[in-house]
Structure formats: structure tokens, C-alpha cells
Predicted model as a PDB file, atoms N, CA, C, CB and O in Angstrom, pLDDT in the B-factor column:
MODEL        1                                                                  
ATOM      1  N   LEU A   1      20.459  -2.138  19.789  1.00 65.00           N  
ATOM      2  CA  LEU A   1      20.150  -1.930  18.385  1.00 65.00           C  
ATOM      3  C   LEU A   1      21.183  -2.671  17.534  1.00 65.00           C  
ATOM      4  CB  LEU A   1      20.126  -0.412  18.039  1.00 65.00           C  
ATOM      5  O   LEU A   1      22.076  -2.040  16.968  1.00 65.00           O  
ATOM      6  N   PRO A   2      21.079  -3.974  17.435  1.00 61.00           N  
ATOM      7  CA  PRO A   2      22.119  -4.766  16.771  1.00 61.00           C  
ATOM      8  C   PRO A   2      22.139  -4.667  15.252  1.00 61.00           C  
ATOM      9  CB  PRO A   2      21.960  -6.181  17.146  1.00 61.00           C  
ATOM     10  O   PRO A   2      23.120  -5.081  14.635  1.00 61.00           O  
ATOM     11  N   SER A   3      21.094  -4.135  14.630  1.00 67.00           N  
ATOM     12  CA  SER A   3      21.053  -4.111  13.167  1.00 67.00           C  
ATOM     13  C   SER A   3      21.317  -2.725  12.594  1.00 67.00           C  
ATOM     14  CB  SER A   3      19.714  -4.607  12.683  1.00 67.00           C  
ATOM     15  O   SER A   3      20.777  -2.372  11.546  1.00 67.00           O  
ATOM     16  N   LEU A   4      22.146  -1.938  13.277  1.00 70.00           N  
ATOM     17  CA  LEU A   4      22.522  -0.620  12.764  1.00 70.00           C  
ATOM     18  C   LEU A   4      23.633  -0.758  11.749  1.00 70.00           C  
ATOM     19  CB  LEU A   4      22.955   0.312  13.905  1.00 70.00           C  
ATOM     20  O   LEU A   4      24.442  -1.682  11.818  1.00 70.00           O  
ATOM     21  N   PHE A   5      23.668   0.169  10.803  1.00 69.00           N  
ATOM     22  CA  PHE A   5      24.811   0.256   9.916  1.00 69.00           C  
ATOM     23  C   PHE A   5      25.089   1.723   9.646  1.00 69.00           C  
ATOM     24  CB  PHE A   5      24.566  -0.524   8.595  1.00 69.00           C  
ATOM     25  O   PHE A   5      24.177   2.549   9.678  1.00 69.00           O  
ATOM     26  N   GLY A   6      26.338   2.046   9.382  1.00 71.00           N  
ATOM     27  CA  GLY A   6      26.720   3.417   9.098  1.00 71.00           C  
ATOM     28  C   GLY A   6      28.096   3.714   9.648  1.00 71.00           C  
ATOM     29  O   GLY A   6      28.749   2.842  10.221  1.00 71.00           O  
ATOM     30  N   LEU A   7      28.536   4.955   9.471  1.00 69.00           N  
ATOM     31  CA  LEU A   7      29.851   5.389   9.901  1.00 69.00           C  
ATOM     32  C   LEU A   7      30.056   5.116  11.388  1.00 69.00           C  
ATOM     33  CB  LEU A   7      30.043   6.872   9.602  1.00 69.00           C  
ATOM     34  O   LEU A   7      29.228   5.507  12.210  1.00 69.00           O  
ATOM     35  N   GLY A   8      31.136   4.456  11.731  1.00 68.00           N  
ATOM     36  CA  GLY A   8      31.457   4.165  13.130  1.00 68.00           C  
ATOM     37  C   GLY A   8      30.980   2.807  13.604  1.00 68.00           C  
ATOM     38  O   GLY A   8      31.416   2.335  14.654  1.00 68.00           O  
ATOM     39  N   GLN A   9      30.094   2.168  12.853  1.00 66.00           N  
ATOM     40  CA  GLN A   9      29.632   0.834  13.219  1.00 66.00           C  
ATOM     41  C   GLN A   9      30.617  -0.179  12.639  1.00 66.00           C  
ATOM     42  CB  GLN A   9      28.169   0.570  12.702  1.00 66.00           C  
ATOM     43  O   GLN A   9      30.874  -0.172  11.435  1.00 66.00           O  
ATOM     44  N   LYS A  10      31.167  -1.045  13.483  1.00 68.00           N  
ATOM     45  CA  LYS A  10      32.206  -1.953  13.009  1.00 68.00           C  
ATOM     46  C   LYS A  10      31.795  -3.411  13.006  1.00 68.00           C  
ATOM     47  CB  LYS A  10      33.419  -1.796  13.841  1.00 68.00           C  
ATOM     48  O   LYS A  10      32.446  -4.222  12.347  1.00 68.00           O  
ATOM     49  N   ASP A  11      30.751  -3.771  13.711  1.00 70.00           N  
ATOM     50  CA  ASP A  11      30.416  -5.184  13.780  1.00 70.00           C  
ATOM     51  C   ASP A  11      28.908  -5.394  13.752  1.00 70.00           C  
ATOM     52  CB  ASP A  11      31.009  -5.807  15.036  1.00 70.00           C  
ATOM     53  O   ASP A  11      28.352  -6.069  14.618  1.00 70.00           O  
ATOM     54  N   SER A  12      28.259  -4.821  12.766  1.00 71.00           N  
ATOM     55  CA  SER A  12      26.815  -5.011  12.636  1.00 71.00           C  
ATOM     56  C   SER A  12      26.526  -6.159  11.678  1.00 71.00           C  
ATOM     57  CB  SER A  12      26.133  -3.714  12.147  1.00 71.00           C  
ATOM     58  O   SER A  12      27.437  -6.700  11.052  1.00 71.00           O  
ATOM     59  N   PHE A  13      25.290  -6.516  11.572  1.00 73.00           N  
ATOM     60  CA  PHE A  13      24.862  -7.554  10.643  1.00 73.00           C  
ATOM     61  C   PHE A  13      25.286  -7.199   9.211  1.00 73.00           C  
ATOM     62  CB  PHE A  13      23.330  -7.750  10.721  1.00 73.00           C  
ATOM     63  O   PHE A  13      25.823  -8.037   8.488  1.00 73.00           O  
ATOM     64  N   VAL A  14      25.039  -5.957   8.819  1.00 74.00           N  
ATOM     65  CA  VAL A  14      25.377  -5.510   7.469  1.00 74.00           C  
ATOM     66  C   VAL A  14      26.888  -5.554   7.259  1.00 74.00           C  
ATOM     67  CB  VAL A  14      24.843  -4.084   7.219  1.00 74.00           C  
ATOM     68  O   VAL A  14      27.350  -6.007   6.211  1.00 74.00           O  
ATOM     69  N   ASP A  15      27.669  -5.087   8.248  1.00 77.00           N  
ATOM     70  CA  ASP A  15      29.134  -5.131   8.140  1.00 77.00           C  
ATOM     71  C   ASP A  15      29.634  -6.565   8.003  1.00 77.00           C  
ATOM     72  CB  ASP A  15      29.781  -4.466   9.365  1.00 77.00           C  
ATOM     73  O   ASP A  15      30.542  -6.836   7.217  1.00 77.00           O  
ATOM     74  N   GLY A  16      29.047  -7.476   8.762  1.00 80.00           N  
ATOM     75  CA  GLY A  16      29.438  -8.878   8.695  1.00 80.00           C  
ATOM     76  C   GLY A  16      29.193  -9.473   7.317  1.00 80.00           C  
ATOM     77  O   GLY A  16      30.040 -10.197   6.793  1.00 80.00           O  
ATOM     78  N   LEU A  17      28.037  -9.172   6.726  1.00 82.00           N  
ATOM     79  CA  LEU A  17      27.756  -9.649   5.371  1.00 82.00           C  
ATOM     80  C   LEU A  17      28.752  -9.079   4.372  1.00 82.00           C  
ATOM     81  CB  LEU A  17      26.330  -9.279   4.957  1.00 82.00           C  
ATOM     82  O   LEU A  17      29.241  -9.790   3.494  1.00 82.00           O  
ATOM     83  N   PHE A  18      29.048  -7.789   4.513  1.00 83.00           N  
ATOM     84  CA  PHE A  18      29.994  -7.161   3.596  1.00 83.00           C  
ATOM     85  C   PHE A  18      31.377  -7.818   3.684  1.00 83.00           C  
ATOM     86  CB  PHE A  18      30.102  -5.661   3.897  1.00 83.00           C  
ATOM     87  O   PHE A  18      32.012  -8.068   2.660  1.00 83.00           O  
ATOM     88  N   ARG A  19      31.843  -8.099   4.917  1.00 86.00           N  
ATOM     89  CA  ARG A  19      33.150  -8.746   5.080  1.00 86.00           C  
ATOM     90  C   ARG A  19      33.177 -10.117   4.399  1.00 86.00           C  
ATOM     91  CB  ARG A  19      33.491  -8.894   6.575  1.00 86.00           C  
ATOM     92  O   ARG A  19      34.152 -10.467   3.734  1.00 86.00           O  
ATOM     93  N   LEU A  20      32.113 -10.879   4.567  1.00 90.00           N  
ATOM     94  CA  LEU A  20      32.048 -12.189   3.912  1.00 90.00           C  
ATOM     95  C   LEU A  20      32.094 -12.045   2.390  1.00 90.00           C  
ATOM     96  CB  LEU A  20      30.769 -12.935   4.333  1.00 90.00           C  
ATOM     97  O   LEU A  20      32.821 -12.777   1.718  1.00 90.00           O  
ATOM     98  N   LEU A  21      31.330 -11.116   1.855  1.00 90.00           N  
ATOM     99  CA  LEU A  21      31.309 -10.906   0.406  1.00 90.00           C  
ATOM    100  C   LEU A  21      32.662 -10.420  -0.105  1.00 90.00           C  
ATOM    101  CB  LEU A  21      30.219  -9.901   0.031  1.00 90.00           C  
ATOM    102  O   LEU A  21      33.152 -10.898  -1.128  1.00 90.00           O  
ATOM    103  N   ARG A  22      33.263  -9.472   0.607  1.00 92.00           N  
ATOM    104  CA  ARG A  22      34.556  -8.916   0.206  1.00 92.00           C  
ATOM    105  C   ARG A  22      35.635  -9.994   0.173  1.00 92.00           C  
ATOM    106  CB  ARG A  22      34.971  -7.790   1.159  1.00 92.00           C  
ATOM    107  O   ARG A  22      36.508  -9.976  -0.695  1.00 92.00           O  
ATOM    108  N   ASN A  23      35.576 -10.926   1.109  1.00 94.00           N  
ATOM    109  CA  ASN A  23      36.571 -11.999   1.193  1.00 94.00           C  
ATOM    110  C   ASN A  23      36.167 -13.239   0.400  1.00 94.00           C  
ATOM    111  CB  ASN A  23      36.797 -12.378   2.642  1.00 94.00           C  
ATOM    112  O   ASN A  23      36.821 -14.279   0.473  1.00 94.00           O  
ATOM    113  N   ASN A  24      35.069 -13.109  -0.363  1.00 94.00           N  
ATOM    114  CA  ASN A  24      34.565 -14.210  -1.187  1.00 94.00           C  
ATOM    115  C   ASN A  24      34.319 -15.474  -0.352  1.00 94.00           C  
ATOM    116  CB  ASN A  24      35.555 -14.516  -2.320  1.00 94.00           C  
ATOM    117  O   ASN A  24      34.600 -16.589  -0.791  1.00 94.00           O  
ATOM    118  N   GLU A  25      33.785 -15.274   0.867  1.00 94.00           N  
ATOM    119  CA  GLU A  25      33.481 -16.394   1.761  1.00 94.00           C  
ATOM    120  C   GLU A  25      32.002 -16.759   1.649  1.00 94.00           C  
ATOM    121  CB  GLU A  25      33.844 -16.043   3.229  1.00 94.00           C  
ATOM    122  O   GLU A  25      31.179 -15.946   1.229  1.00 94.00           O  
ATOM    123  N   LYS A  26      31.685 -17.969   2.024  1.00 89.00           N  
ATOM    124  CA  LYS A  26      30.300 -18.438   1.997  1.00 89.00           C  
ATOM    125  C   LYS A  26      29.489 -17.746   3.088  1.00 89.00           C  
ATOM    126  CB  LYS A  26      30.240 -19.971   2.173  1.00 89.00           C  
ATOM    127  O   LYS A  26      29.994 -17.455   4.172  1.00 89.00           O  
ATOM    128  N   ILE A  27      28.229 -17.492   2.777  1.00 83.00           N  
ATOM    129  CA  ILE A  27      27.285 -16.945   3.752  1.00 83.00           C  
ATOM    130  C   ILE A  27      26.392 -18.099   4.183  1.00 83.00           C  
ATOM    131  CB  ILE A  27      26.439 -15.739   3.154  1.00 83.00           C  
ATOM    132  O   ILE A  27      25.654 -18.663   3.374  1.00 83.00           O  
ATOM    133  N   GLU A  28      26.465 -18.445   5.464  1.00 81.00           N  
ATOM    134  CA  GLU A  28      25.688 -19.571   5.977  1.00 81.00           C  
ATOM    135  C   GLU A  28      24.282 -19.106   6.340  1.00 81.00           C  
ATOM    136  CB  GLU A  28      26.384 -20.206   7.205  1.00 81.00           C  
ATOM    137  O   GLU A  28      24.107 -18.164   7.113  1.00 81.00           O  
ATOM    138  N   LEU A  29      23.291 -19.773   5.775  1.00 74.00           N  
ATOM    139  CA  LEU A  29      21.901 -19.455   6.075  1.00 74.00           C  
ATOM    140  C   LEU A  29      21.389 -20.406   7.145  1.00 74.00           C  
ATOM    141  CB  LEU A  29      21.024 -19.538   4.801  1.00 74.00           C  
ATOM    142  O   LEU A  29      21.709 -21.595   7.140  1.00 74.00           O  
ATOM    143  N   TYR A  30      20.599 -19.876   8.053  1.00 75.00           N  
ATOM    144  CA  TYR A  30      20.009 -20.688   9.116  1.00 75.00           C  
ATOM    145  C   TYR A  30      18.526 -20.861   8.819  1.00 75.00           C  
ATOM    146  CB  TYR A  30      20.229 -20.034  10.523  1.00 75.00           C  
ATOM    147  O   TYR A  30      17.895 -19.991   8.218  1.00 75.00           O  
ATOM    148  N   GLY A  31      17.988 -21.975   9.239  1.00 78.00           N  
ATOM    149  CA  GLY A  31      16.574 -22.240   9.005  1.00 78.00           C  
ATOM    150  C   GLY A  31      16.319 -22.408   7.524  1.00 78.00           C  
ATOM    151  O   GLY A  31      17.092 -23.070   6.832  1.00 78.00           O  
ATOM    152  N   SER A  32      15.252 -21.821   7.031  1.00 80.00           N  
ATOM    153  CA  SER A  32      14.888 -21.950   5.617  1.00 80.00           C  
ATOM    154  C   SER A  32      15.577 -20.903   4.754  1.00 80.00           C  
ATOM    155  CB  SER A  32      13.380 -21.838   5.452  1.00 80.00           C  
ATOM    156  O   SER A  32      15.530 -20.985   3.527  1.00 80.00           O  
ATOM    157  N   GLY A  33      16.222 -19.911   5.385  1.00 71.00           N  
ATOM    158  CA  GLY A  33      16.860 -18.838   4.627  1.00 71.00           C  
ATOM    159  C   GLY A  33      15.883 -17.779   4.164  1.00 71.00           C  
ATOM    160  O   GLY A  33      16.225 -16.931   3.341  1.00 71.00           O  
ATOM    161  N   LYS A  34      14.671 -17.821   4.686  1.00 78.00           N  
ATOM    162  CA  LYS A  34      13.641 -16.874   4.265  1.00 78.00           C  
ATOM    163  C   LYS A  34      13.413 -15.750   5.275  1.00 78.00           C  
ATOM    164  CB  LYS A  34      12.345 -17.606   4.029  1.00 78.00           C  
ATOM    165  O   LYS A  34      12.511 -14.932   5.095  1.00 78.00           O  
ATOM    166  N   ALA A  35      14.218 -15.704   6.328  1.00 75.00           N  
ATOM    167  CA  ALA A  35      14.058 -14.647   7.334  1.00 75.00           C  
ATOM    168  C   ALA A  35      14.354 -13.282   6.715  1.00 75.00           C  
ATOM    169  CB  ALA A  35      14.989 -14.901   8.550  1.00 75.00           C  
ATOM    170  O   ALA A  35      15.249 -13.153   5.880  1.00 75.00           O  
ATOM    171  N   ILE A  36      13.616 -12.290   7.119  1.00 75.00           N  
ATOM    172  CA  ILE A  36      13.787 -10.930   6.615  1.00 75.00           C  
ATOM    173  C   ILE A  36      14.363 -10.079   7.738  1.00 75.00           C  
ATOM    174  CB  ILE A  36      12.432 -10.337   6.092  1.00 75.00           C  
ATOM    175  O   ILE A  36      13.869 -10.106   8.865  1.00 75.00           O  
ATOM    176  N   ARG A  37      15.403  -9.329   7.424  1.00 73.00           N  
ATOM    177  CA  ARG A  37      16.036  -8.444   8.411  1.00 73.00           C  
ATOM    178  C   ARG A  37      15.619  -7.007   8.144  1.00 73.00           C  
ATOM    179  CB  ARG A  37      17.584  -8.576   8.370  1.00 73.00           C  
ATOM    180  O   ARG A  37      15.446  -6.603   6.995  1.00 73.00           O  
ATOM    181  N   ASP A  38      15.461  -6.253   9.196  1.00 77.00           N  
ATOM    182  CA  ASP A  38      15.151  -4.834   9.100  1.00 77.00           C  
ATOM    183  C   ASP A  38      16.338  -4.095   9.695  1.00 77.00           C  
ATOM    184  CB  ASP A  38      13.799  -4.469   9.840  1.00 77.00           C  
ATOM    185  O   ASP A  38      16.487  -4.037  10.915  1.00 77.00           O  
ATOM    186  N   ALA A  39      17.187  -3.528   8.839  1.00 77.00           N  
ATOM    187  CA  ALA A  39      18.396  -2.849   9.298  1.00 77.00           C  
ATOM    188  C   ALA A  39      18.183  -1.343   9.280  1.00 77.00           C  
ATOM    189  CB  ALA A  39      19.608  -3.233   8.422  1.00 77.00           C  
ATOM    190  O   ALA A  39      17.522  -0.811   8.387  1.00 77.00           O  
ATOM    191  N   LEU A  40      18.744  -0.663  10.267  1.00 81.00           N  
ATOM    192  CA  LEU A  40      18.610   0.786  10.382  1.00 81.00           C  
ATOM    193  C   LEU A  40      19.945   1.470  10.144  1.00 81.00           C  
ATOM    194  CB  LEU A  40      18.060   1.168  11.755  1.00 81.00           C  
ATOM    195  O   LEU A  40      20.972   1.047  10.672  1.00 81.00           O  
ATOM    196  N   PHE A  41      19.925   2.521   9.354  1.00 82.00           N  
ATOM    197  CA  PHE A  41      21.076   3.399   9.254  1.00 82.00           C  
ATOM    198  C   PHE A  41      21.160   4.141  10.577  1.00 82.00           C  
ATOM    199  CB  PHE A  41      20.963   4.389   8.027  1.00 82.00           C  
ATOM    200  O   PHE A  41      20.128   4.504  11.141  1.00 82.00           O  
ATOM    201  N   VAL A  42      22.348   4.372  11.081  1.00 82.00           N  
ATOM    202  CA  VAL A  42      22.519   4.922  12.424  1.00 82.00           C  
ATOM    203  C   VAL A  42      21.753   6.237  12.621  1.00 82.00           C  
ATOM    204  CB  VAL A  42      23.995   5.143  12.703  1.00 82.00           C  
ATOM    205  O   VAL A  42      21.215   6.479  13.701  1.00 82.00           O  
ATOM    206  N   GLU A  43      21.701   7.075  11.600  1.00 86.00           N  
ATOM    207  CA  GLU A  43      20.969   8.346  11.725  1.00 86.00           C  
ATOM    208  C   GLU A  43      19.464   8.112  11.889  1.00 86.00           C  
ATOM    209  CB  GLU A  43      21.229   9.234  10.491  1.00 86.00           C  
ATOM    210  O   GLU A  43      18.795   8.873  12.588  1.00 86.00           O  
ATOM    211  N   GLU A  44      18.924   7.065  11.251  1.00 86.00           N  
ATOM    212  CA  GLU A  44      17.510   6.736  11.406  1.00 86.00           C  
ATOM    213  C   GLU A  44      17.218   6.289  12.835  1.00 86.00           C  
ATOM    214  CB  GLU A  44      17.098   5.639  10.409  1.00 86.00           C  
ATOM    215  O   GLU A  44      16.175   6.626  13.396  1.00 86.00           O  
ATOM    216  N   ALA A  45      18.130   5.541  13.411  1.00 85.00           N  
ATOM    217  CA  ALA A  45      17.951   5.075  14.787  1.00 85.00           C  
ATOM    218  C   ALA A  45      17.948   6.254  15.750  1.00 85.00           C  
ATOM    219  CB  ALA A  45      19.059   4.076  15.172  1.00 85.00           C  
ATOM    220  O   ALA A  45      17.110   6.320  16.649  1.00 85.00           O  
ATOM    221  N   VAL A  46      18.876   7.182  15.567  1.00 88.00           N  
ATOM    222  CA  VAL A  46      18.945   8.359  16.442  1.00 88.00           C  
ATOM    223  C   VAL A  46      17.662   9.171  16.317  1.00 88.00           C  
ATOM    224  CB  VAL A  46      20.177   9.238  16.093  1.00 88.00           C  
ATOM    225  O   VAL A  46      17.106   9.606  17.325  1.00 88.00           O  
ATOM    226  N   GLU A  47      17.190   9.379  15.099  1.00 90.00           N  
ATOM    227  CA  GLU A  47      15.939  10.126  14.899  1.00 90.00           C  
ATOM    228  C   GLU A  47      14.767   9.431  15.593  1.00 90.00           C  
ATOM    229  CB  GLU A  47      15.641  10.284  13.393  1.00 90.00           C  
ATOM    230  O   GLU A  47      13.937  10.086  16.223  1.00 90.00           O  
ATOM    231  N   GLY A  48      14.703   8.103  15.475  1.00 86.00           N  
ATOM    232  CA  GLY A  48      13.634   7.350  16.130  1.00 86.00           C  
ATOM    233  C   GLY A  48      13.690   7.470  17.639  1.00 86.00           C  
ATOM    234  O   GLY A  48      12.656   7.624  18.288  1.00 86.00           O  
ATOM    235  N   LEU A  49      14.890   7.401  18.208  1.00 86.00           N  
ATOM    236  CA  LEU A  49      15.039   7.528  19.663  1.00 86.00           C  
ATOM    237  C   LEU A  49      14.654   8.926  20.134  1.00 86.00           C  
ATOM    238  CB  LEU A  49      16.481   7.213  20.085  1.00 86.00           C  
ATOM    239  O   LEU A  49      14.035   9.075  21.187  1.00 86.00           O  
ATOM    240  N   ILE A  50      15.012   9.942  19.368  1.00 90.00           N  
ATOM    241  CA  ILE A  50      14.615  11.312  19.728  1.00 90.00           C  
ATOM    242  C   ILE A  50      13.098  11.434  19.711  1.00 90.00           C  
ATOM    243  CB  ILE A  50      15.250  12.347  18.761  1.00 90.00           C  
ATOM    244  O   ILE A  50      12.513  12.022  20.620  1.00 90.00           O  
ATOM    245  N   ARG A  51      12.456  10.884  18.681  1.00 87.00           N  
ATOM    246  CA  ARG A  51      10.987  10.937  18.614  1.00 87.00           C  
ATOM    247  C   ARG A  51      10.343  10.220  19.798  1.00 87.00           C  
ATOM    248  CB  ARG A  51      10.493  10.317  17.301  1.00 87.00           C  
ATOM    249  O   ARG A  51       9.314  10.654  20.315  1.00 87.00           O  
ATOM    250  N   LEU A  52      10.963   9.113  20.222  1.00 84.00           N  
ATOM    251  CA  LEU A  52      10.421   8.386  21.378  1.00 84.00           C  
ATOM    252  C   LEU A  52      10.443   9.234  22.635  1.00 84.00           C  
ATOM    253  CB  LEU A  52      11.204   7.102  21.613  1.00 84.00           C  
ATOM    254  O   LEU A  52       9.535   9.143  23.461  1.00 84.00           O  
ATOM    255  N   THR A  53      11.466  10.055  22.790  1.00 84.00           N  
ATOM    256  CA  THR A  53      11.551  10.902  23.985  1.00 84.00           C  
ATOM    257  C   THR A  53      10.520  12.027  23.949  1.00 84.00           C  
ATOM    258  CB  THR A  53      12.958  11.490  24.120  1.00 84.00           C  
ATOM    259  O   THR A  53      10.240  12.653  24.972  1.00 84.00           O  
ATOM    260  N   GLN A  54       9.960  12.281  22.774  1.00 88.00           N  
ATOM    261  CA  GLN A  54       8.982  13.364  22.632  1.00 88.00           C  
ATOM    262  C   GLN A  54       7.541  12.857  22.637  1.00 88.00           C  
ATOM    263  CB  GLN A  54       9.244  14.131  21.351  1.00 88.00           C  
ATOM    264  O   GLN A  54       6.602  13.643  22.509  1.00 88.00           O  
ATOM    265  N   THR A  55       7.372  11.559  22.785  1.00 81.00           N  
ATOM    266  CA  THR A  55       6.038  10.948  22.745  1.00 81.00           C  
ATOM    267  C   THR A  55       5.664  10.418  24.123  1.00 81.00           C  
ATOM    268  CB  THR A  55       5.984   9.808  21.698  1.00 81.00           C  
ATOM    269  O   THR A  55       6.351   9.544  24.652  1.00 81.00           O  
ATOM    270  N   PRO A  56       4.580  10.934  24.718  1.00 82.00           N  
ATOM    271  CA  PRO A  56       4.168  10.390  26.014  1.00 82.00           C  
ATOM    272  C   PRO A  56       3.542   8.996  25.850  1.00 82.00           C  
ATOM    273  CB  PRO A  56       3.168  11.348  26.702  1.00 82.00           C  
ATOM    274  O   PRO A  56       2.795   8.748  24.904  1.00 82.00           O  
ATOM    275  N   PHE A  57       3.851   8.116  26.764  1.00 82.00           N  
ATOM    276  CA  PHE A  57       3.288   6.764  26.729  1.00 82.00           C  
ATOM    277  C   PHE A  57       2.057   6.700  27.624  1.00 82.00           C  
ATOM    278  CB  PHE A  57       4.339   5.713  27.174  1.00 82.00           C  
ATOM    279  O   PHE A  57       1.956   7.421  28.616  1.00 82.00           O  
ATOM    280  N   LYS A  58       1.124   5.827  27.258  1.00 83.00           N  
ATOM    281  CA  LYS A  58      -0.128   5.703  27.995  1.00 83.00           C  
ATOM    282  C   LYS A  58       0.019   4.849  29.246  1.00 83.00           C  
ATOM    283  CB  LYS A  58      -1.194   5.118  27.105  1.00 83.00           C  
ATOM    284  O   LYS A  58      -0.820   4.919  30.145  1.00 83.00           O  
ATOM    285  N   THR A  59       1.074   4.046  29.314  1.00 85.00           N  
ATOM    286  CA  THR A  59       1.293   3.172  30.470  1.00 85.00           C  
ATOM    287  C   THR A  59       2.696   3.412  31.036  1.00 85.00           C  
ATOM    288  CB  THR A  59       1.109   1.674  30.077  1.00 85.00           C  
ATOM    289  O   THR A  59       3.539   4.027  30.384  1.00 85.00           O  
ATOM    290  N   ALA A  60       2.931   2.926  32.238  1.00 82.00           N  
ATOM    291  CA  ALA A  60       4.234   3.115  32.881  1.00 82.00           C  
ATOM    292  C   ALA A  60       5.329   2.308  32.190  1.00 82.00           C  
ATOM    293  CB  ALA A  60       4.156   2.724  34.354  1.00 82.00           C  
ATOM    294  O   ALA A  60       6.486   2.727  32.171  1.00 82.00           O  
ATOM    295  N   TYR A  61       4.975   1.156  31.623  1.00 84.00           N  
ATOM    296  CA  TYR A  61       5.953   0.295  30.947  1.00 84.00           C  
ATOM    297  C   TYR A  61       5.471   0.021  29.537  1.00 84.00           C  
ATOM    298  CB  TYR A  61       6.168  -1.040  31.723  1.00 84.00           C  
ATOM    299  O   TYR A  61       4.278  -0.152  29.291  1.00 84.00           O  
ATOM    300  N   THR A  62       6.402  -0.013  28.634  1.00 80.00           N  
ATOM    301  CA  THR A  62       6.041  -0.290  27.250  1.00 80.00           C  
ATOM    302  C   THR A  62       7.186  -1.016  26.546  1.00 80.00           C  
ATOM    303  CB  THR A  62       5.688   1.018  26.506  1.00 80.00           C  
ATOM    304  O   THR A  62       8.347  -0.853  26.920  1.00 80.00           O  
ATOM    305  N   SER A  63       6.870  -1.798  25.551  1.00 80.00           N  
ATOM    306  CA  SER A  63       7.866  -2.509  24.752  1.00 80.00           C  
ATOM    307  C   SER A  63       7.770  -1.983  23.327  1.00 80.00           C  
ATOM    308  CB  SER A  63       7.648  -4.068  24.803  1.00 80.00           C  
ATOM    309  O   SER A  63       6.676  -1.879  22.772  1.00 80.00           O  
ATOM    310  N   LEU A  64       8.903  -1.654  22.740  1.00 78.00           N  
ATOM    311  CA  LEU A  64       8.907  -1.046  21.412  1.00 78.00           C  
ATOM    312  C   LEU A  64       9.891  -1.748  20.491  1.00 78.00           C  
ATOM    313  CB  LEU A  64       9.245   0.438  21.506  1.00 78.00           C  
ATOM    314  O   LEU A  64      10.896  -2.295  20.945  1.00 78.00           O  
ATOM    315  N   ASN A  65       9.603  -1.730  19.212  1.00 79.00           N  
ATOM    316  CA  ASN A  65      10.529  -2.160  18.169  1.00 79.00           C  
ATOM    317  C   ASN A  65      10.854  -0.947  17.325  1.00 79.00           C  
ATOM    318  CB  ASN A  65       9.931  -3.319  17.296  1.00 79.00           C  
ATOM    319  O   ASN A  65       9.959  -0.214  16.904  1.00 79.00           O  
ATOM    320  N   LEU A  66      12.118  -0.739  17.083  1.00 80.00           N  
ATOM    321  CA  LEU A  66      12.537   0.381  16.246  1.00 80.00           C  
ATOM    322  C   LEU A  66      13.064  -0.189  14.945  1.00 80.00           C  
ATOM    323  CB  LEU A  66      13.618   1.266  16.957  1.00 80.00           C  
ATOM    324  O   LEU A  66      14.044  -0.934  14.944  1.00 80.00           O  
ATOM    325  N   GLY A  67      12.421   0.154  13.833  1.00 78.00           N  
ATOM    326  CA  GLY A  67      12.825  -0.376  12.539  1.00 78.00           C  
ATOM    327  C   GLY A  67      12.310   0.505  11.419  1.00 78.00           C  
ATOM    328  O   GLY A  67      11.521   1.424  11.638  1.00 78.00           O  
ATOM    329  N   ARG A  68      12.772   0.208  10.215  1.00 77.00           N  
ATOM    330  CA  ARG A  68      12.367   0.965   9.037  1.00 77.00           C  
ATOM    331  C   ARG A  68      11.017   0.511   8.502  1.00 77.00           C  
ATOM    332  CB  ARG A  68      13.415   0.841   7.954  1.00 77.00           C  
ATOM    333  O   ARG A  68      10.269   1.293   7.916  1.00 77.00           O  
ATOM    334  N   GLY A  69      10.718  -0.775   8.715  1.00 74.00           N  
ATOM    335  CA  GLY A  69       9.506  -1.321   8.138  1.00 74.00           C  
ATOM    336  C   GLY A  69       9.684  -1.742   6.695  1.00 74.00           C  
ATOM    337  O   GLY A  69       8.710  -2.016   5.994  1.00 74.00           O  
ATOM    338  N   LYS A  70      10.949  -1.794   6.246  1.00 70.00           N  
ATOM    339  CA  LYS A  70      11.262  -2.205   4.885  1.00 70.00           C  
ATOM    340  C   LYS A  70      12.276  -3.351   4.949  1.00 70.00           C  
ATOM    341  CB  LYS A  70      11.817  -1.002   4.043  1.00 70.00           C  
ATOM    342  O   LYS A  70      13.221  -3.314   5.737  1.00 70.00           O  
ATOM    343  N   ALA A  71      12.073  -4.336   4.134  1.00 63.00           N  
ATOM    344  CA  ALA A  71      13.010  -5.467   4.090  1.00 63.00           C  
ATOM    345  C   ALA A  71      14.159  -5.156   3.152  1.00 63.00           C  
ATOM    346  CB  ALA A  71      12.295  -6.760   3.646  1.00 63.00           C  
ATOM    347  O   ALA A  71      13.973  -4.515   2.117  1.00 63.00           O  
ATOM    348  N   TYR A  72      15.351  -5.614   3.520  1.00 57.00           N  
ATOM    349  CA  TYR A  72      16.522  -5.461   2.642  1.00 57.00           C  
ATOM    350  C   TYR A  72      16.823  -6.781   2.010  1.00 57.00           C  
ATOM    351  CB  TYR A  72      17.756  -4.937   3.412  1.00 57.00           C  
ATOM    352  O   TYR A  72      17.770  -6.891   1.231  1.00 57.00           O  
TER     353      TYR A  72                                                      
ENDMDL                                                                          
END                                                                             
């Protein structure tokens, strides 16, 4: 879960942006700069993982994305 932010998170995407802004450093954009990130507050991630453990899956293997569904 690389896009978490919140208490105890020290090197997330959000923390990295904040450090650059705080130090008045340039933020380098890759590609067209139009990519949208979906960042999760750590408590939202924990809630999502708990819900996943309470949901039966229809197949033996599954691939999931955990996100807010909102762009920052």
C-alpha cells in the first residue's frame, strides 16, 4: 500500500510531496503530468482490509485495488 498517509507513515507519496514543498524544492512531473493519484489515509486502508476479510470471494484467487475512488 504505497500511497498511504497518516500518523506513523514516514515515506509515502504524500509525505514526499510535503517535504519538497516545505523545502521549496521543485516537483518533477513525469509524462504529461496528468496522472491522478488515489491516496489512502492509513485508517481507511485498515478499514478496507478488515472488510476484505469479511467478504467471501467467488474464486480461489482474486486481484484487488484498494483506494478511495477520489482524486487528490
